[in-house]
C-alpha positions in Angstrom: 68.6 -51.6 -9.0 68.9 -49.0 -11.7 65.2 -49.1 -12.7 64.2 -48.7 -9.1 66.5 -45.7 -8.7 65.1 -44.1 -11.8 61.5 -44.5 -10.6 62.5 -43.0 -7.2 64.2 -40.1 -8.9 61.1 -39.4 -11.1 58.8 -39.4 -8.1 61.1 -37.0 -6.2 61.1 -34.6 -9.1 57.3 -34.8 -9.4 56.7 -34.0 -5.7 59.2 -31.1 -5.7 57.4 -29.6 -8.7 53.9 -30.1 -7.2 54.9 -28.4 -3.9 56.6 -25.7 -5.8 53.4 -24.9 -7.7 51.2 -25.0 -4.6 53.5 -22.5 -2.8 53.8 -20.2 -5.7 52.3 -16.7 -5.0 51.2 -16.4 -8.6 49.2 -19.7 -8.6 45.6 -19.3 -9.8 42.7 -21.4 -8.4 41.2 -24.0 -10.8 37.6 -22.7 -10.2 36.9 -19.0 -9.6 34.5 -18.1 -6.8 31.4 -16.6 -8.4 30.3 -14.8 -5.2 26.8 -14.9 -3.7 24.1 -16.1 -6.1 21.4 -14.0 -4.3 21.6 -10.7 -2.6 19.0 -9.9 0.0 18.7 -6.4 1.6 15.6 -6.2 3.8 14.6 -2.8 5.1 12.2 -1.4 7.7 10.5 1.9 7.1 8.8 3.9 9.7 7.1 7.2 8.9 4.2 9.5 9.6 1.1 9.7 7.4 0.4 13.4 7.3 -3.2 14.6 7.2 -2.4 16.8 4.2 -5.0 15.4 1.8 -8.3 13.7 2.5 -10.3 10.6 2.1 -13.6 11.5 0.5 -16.8 9.6 -0.1 -19.9 11.0 -1.9 -23.3 9.5 -2.6 -25.7 11.1 -5.0 -29.2 9.6 -5.0 -30.9 9.2 -8.4 -34.4 8.5 -7.1 -36.9 11.3 -6.3 -38.4 9.3 -3.4 -35.1 9.1 -1.5 -35.1 10.5 2.1 -31.9 12.3 1.3 -30.6 13.6 -2.0 -26.9 13.5 -1.3 -24.3 12.8 1.4 -20.6 13.4 1.4 -17.8 12.6 3.8 -14.3 14.0 4.2 -11.5 12.7 6.4 -7.9 13.7 7.0 -6.2 10.4 7.9 -3.0 10.5 10.0 -1.0 8.0 12.0 2.3 6.0 12.2 3.1 4.0 9.1 5.3 0.9 9.4 6.5 -1.1 6.4 8.8 -4.1 5.9 10.4 -4.5 2.4 12.2 -7.6 1.3 14.0 -7.2 -2.1 15.9 -10.2 -3.6 18.4 -9.6 -6.4 20.5 -12.1 -8.4 23.3 -12.0 -10.9 20.6 -12.3 -13.6 18.7 -9.1 -14.4 15.5 -10.4 -12.7 14.7 -9.8 -9.1 11.7 -10.0 -6.7 10.4 -7.7 -4.0 7.7 -8.3 -1.3 6.4 -5.7 1.2 3.9 -5.3 3.9 2.7 -2.0 5.3 0.4 -1.2 8.3 -1.0 2.0 9.7 -1.3 2.7 13.4 -4.0 5.4 13.0 -4.3 8.7 14.9 -7.5 10.0 16.5 -8.8 11.6 13.3 -12.5 12.4 12.7 -14.8 12.3 9.7 -17.1 15.2 8.8 -20.4 14.3 7.0 -22.9 16.6 5.2 -26.4 15.5 4.2 -28.6 17.3 1.6 -32.2 16.8 2.7 -35.2 18.8 1.3 -33.1 21.7 0.2 -31.4 22.0 3.6 -28.0 20.8 5.0 -27.6 18.5 8.0 -24.1 17.8 9.5 -22.3 15.7 12.0 -18.7 14.7 12.8 -17.9 11.1 13.5 -15.2 9.6 15.7 -13.4 6.8 13.9 -11.6 3.4 14.4 -9.6 2.5 11.3 -7.6 -0.5 10.1 -5.4 0.1 7.0 -2.8 -2.3 5.6 -1.5 -3.4 2.2 0.7 -6.0 0.5 2.8 -5.8 -2.6 4.7 -8.3 -4.7 6.8 -7.3 -7.7 8.9 -8.8 -10.4 11.8 -6.4 -11.2 13.7 -6.5 -14.5 16.9 -4.4 -14.9 17.1 -2.9 -18.4 20.1 -0.8 -17.4 22.4 -0.4 -14.5 20.1 2.4 -13.2 16.7 1.6 -14.8 14.4 -1.2 -13.7 11.0 -2.2 -15.0 8.4 -3.2 -12.4 5.4 -5.6 -12.8 3.4 -6.5 -9.7 0.2 -7.0 -7.7 -1.1 -4.9 -4.9 -3.7 -5.7 -2.2 -5.1 -3.0 0.0 -7.6 -3.1 2.8 -9.2 0.1 4.3 -11.9 -0.4 7.0 -13.4 2.3 9.2 -16.1 2.3 11.9 -17.9 5.6 12.7 -19.4 6.1 16.1 -20.3 8.7 18.8 -21.2 11.5 16.4 -20.7 15.1 17.7 -20.9 18.7 16.4 -24.4 17.9 15.2 -26.6 20.1 13.0 -29.8 17.9 12.5 -32.3 20.1 10.6 -34.5 17.5 8.9 -32.7 14.5 10.3 -32.7 13.0 13.7 -29.2 12.0 15.1 -28.3 10.2 18.3 -25.1 8.9 20.0 -26.0 5.3 19.5 -25.9 5.6 15.7 -23.0 4.1 13.8 -21.5 3.8 10.3 -19.1 1.5 8.5 -16.9 1.8 5.4 -14.9 -1.1 3.9 -12.9 -0.8 0.7 -10.9 -4.0 0.0 -9.3 -5.4 -3.1 -6.3 -5.8 -5.3 -5.0 -4.8 -8.6 -2.0 -5.4 -10.9 0.3 -2.5 -11.7 3.3 -1.6 -13.8 6.0 1.1 -13.4 9.7 1.9 -13.5 12.4 2.5 -10.9 15.5 4.7 -11.3 18.6 4.2 -9.0 21.7 6.3 -8.9 24.8 6.3 -6.7 26.5 9.7 -5.9 30.3 9.6 -5.4 30.1 6.0 -4.3 28.5 7.0 -0.9 24.9 8.1 -1.3 22.2 6.0 -3.0 19.2 7.7 -4.7 16.2 5.7 -5.6 12.7 6.6 -6.9 9.9 4.7 -8.5 6.4 5.3 -10.0 3.7 2.6 -10.3 0.1 2.6 -11.3 -2.9 0.9 -12.9 -5.9 2.4 -14.7 -8.4 0.5 -12.7 -9.3 -0.4 -9.2 -10.9 -3.9 -9.1 -12.1 -3.9 -5.5 -15.4 -4.0 -3.5 -16.7 -1.1 -1.5 -19.4 -1.5 1.2 -21.0 1.3 3.2 -23.7 1.7 5.8 -24.8 4.2 8.4 -27.8 5.0 10.5 -29.9 8.2 10.8 -33.6 9.0 11.2 -35.6 11.2 8.9 -38.3 13.3 10.7 -41.8 12.1 9.9 -40.5 9.0 8.1 -39.8 5.4 9.1 -36.6 5.3 7.0 -33.3 5.1 8.8 -29.9 5.0 7.3 -28.5 3.8 4.0 -26.5 0.7 3.0 -24.9 -0.6 -0.2 -22.2 -2.9 -1.4 -20.7 -3.4 -4.9 -17.6 -3.6 -7.1 -16.1 -0.4 -8.3 -16.9 0.1 -12.0 -13.9 2.2 -12.8 -11.0 4.0 -11.1 -7.2 4.1 -10.8 -4.3 3.4 -8.4 -1.0 5.2 -8.4 2.1 5.5 -6.1 5.3 7.5 -6.2 8.3 6.9 -4.0 11.7 8.6 -3.4 14.5 7.4 -1.1 18.0 8.7 -0.2 20.3 6.3 1.8 23.9 5.5 2.6 26.0 2.8 4.3 26.4 3.6 8.0 28.5 0.6 9.2 29.4 -2.5 7.3 26.2 -3.9 5.7 23.9 -1.6 7.7 22.4 1.4 5.9 20.1 4.2 6.9 18.2 7.0 5.1 14.9 8.8 4.6 12.0 8.4 2.2 8.8 10.0 1.0 5.8 8.2 -0.5 2.6 9.4 -2.2 -0.4 7.1 -2.8 -3.7 7.8 -4.4 -6.9 5.7 -5.0 -10.0 6.7 -6.9 -13.1 4.6 -7.7 -16.7 5.1 -8.6 -19.9 3.2 -9.1 -23.0 4.2 -11.1 -26.6 3.0 -10.7 -25.9 1.4 -7.3 -28.9 -0.2 -5.5 -29.2 1.4 -2.1 -30.9 -0.4 0.9 -32.8 1.5 3.6 -34.2 0.1 6.9 -37.5 0.6 8.7 -36.8 1.1 12.5 -40.2 -0.2 13.5 -40.4 -3.5 11.6 -36.7 -4.0 11.2 -37.2 -4.8 7.5 -34.8 -3.7 4.7 -35.5 -3.0 1.1 -34.2 -1.1 -1.9 -37.5 0.6 -2.6 -36.2 1.3 -6.1 -33.5 3.6 -4.7 -30.3 3.9 -6.9 -27.3 6.2 -6.5 -23.9 7.1 -8.0 -20.9 7.2 -5.7 -17.2 8.1 -5.8 -14.4 7.3 -3.4 -11.0 8.9 -3.1 -8.1 8.2 -0.7 -4.7 9.9 -1.0 -1.9 10.4 1.5 1.7 11.6 2.0 4.1 9.6 4.2 7.5 10.9 5.3 10.0 8.9 7.4 13.2 7.1 7.9 14.5 3.6 7.1 17.1 1.0 8.1 18.4 -1.7 5.8 20.8 -4.7 6.2 22.6 -6.3 3.3 23.3 -10.0 3.4 
């Protein structure tokens, strides 16, 4: 009986010790909770694209037998800009960000000037525009407030010109059934840096600058007109841009509004520039319907820049 009693006493002491450790207020867990492995904070930005700067297209003919010597377009694009941004951060210094932006355009117009035989012809087009872009970045934190950015950017800008008005024809013949089209589509890599700073634990400040010394995209353009005493109508060309650049600057101020929900304001500036040299230009005969280059070549440049100001809402998961 004594061995059994000794074993029973030993088990009793062990159980009392175990329950005592479990109920102790100073007991530590065997495995510490590392917290969330990923932090996702999607945000929606809505702003207005102000017609402060212009979209510009110029075409300078290099051939003496061209029906026109030069044409130039200027537009002040405006509208409602919407953008969804999805940043993903981890405990490691590497993160990812994807974004999609889309413009709901306003009723802006494009003014065009033609240089023909030493005179100027003019008209103003009404427009229908589709503009959107996609960005994906890999973000590496060098410091608590400094992040390096590498990414890829895809942009599509398509405009249809129709119903011309405010017409000054001179040596050209214009009509309301004439149309024009511009399409600039492509993507480019980019690099940049982002700076983040928190003020008094309440207000977050963020700014970044990205860019690339090139614009690998395709531009296509066509429009119709009629030269007096000539069977040529319109011009048309399509080619890759031979050189250019893309740059974007962004600034944001935000703060926590309630729990994981934040709000703030932002400003963004974007600029594109590209050019092509020795481009073959096609013209069209309105009688036969045939097209041909007729040895016509031209240099062209394209510029698009815009300011966007607006507000944002973010949710932290």
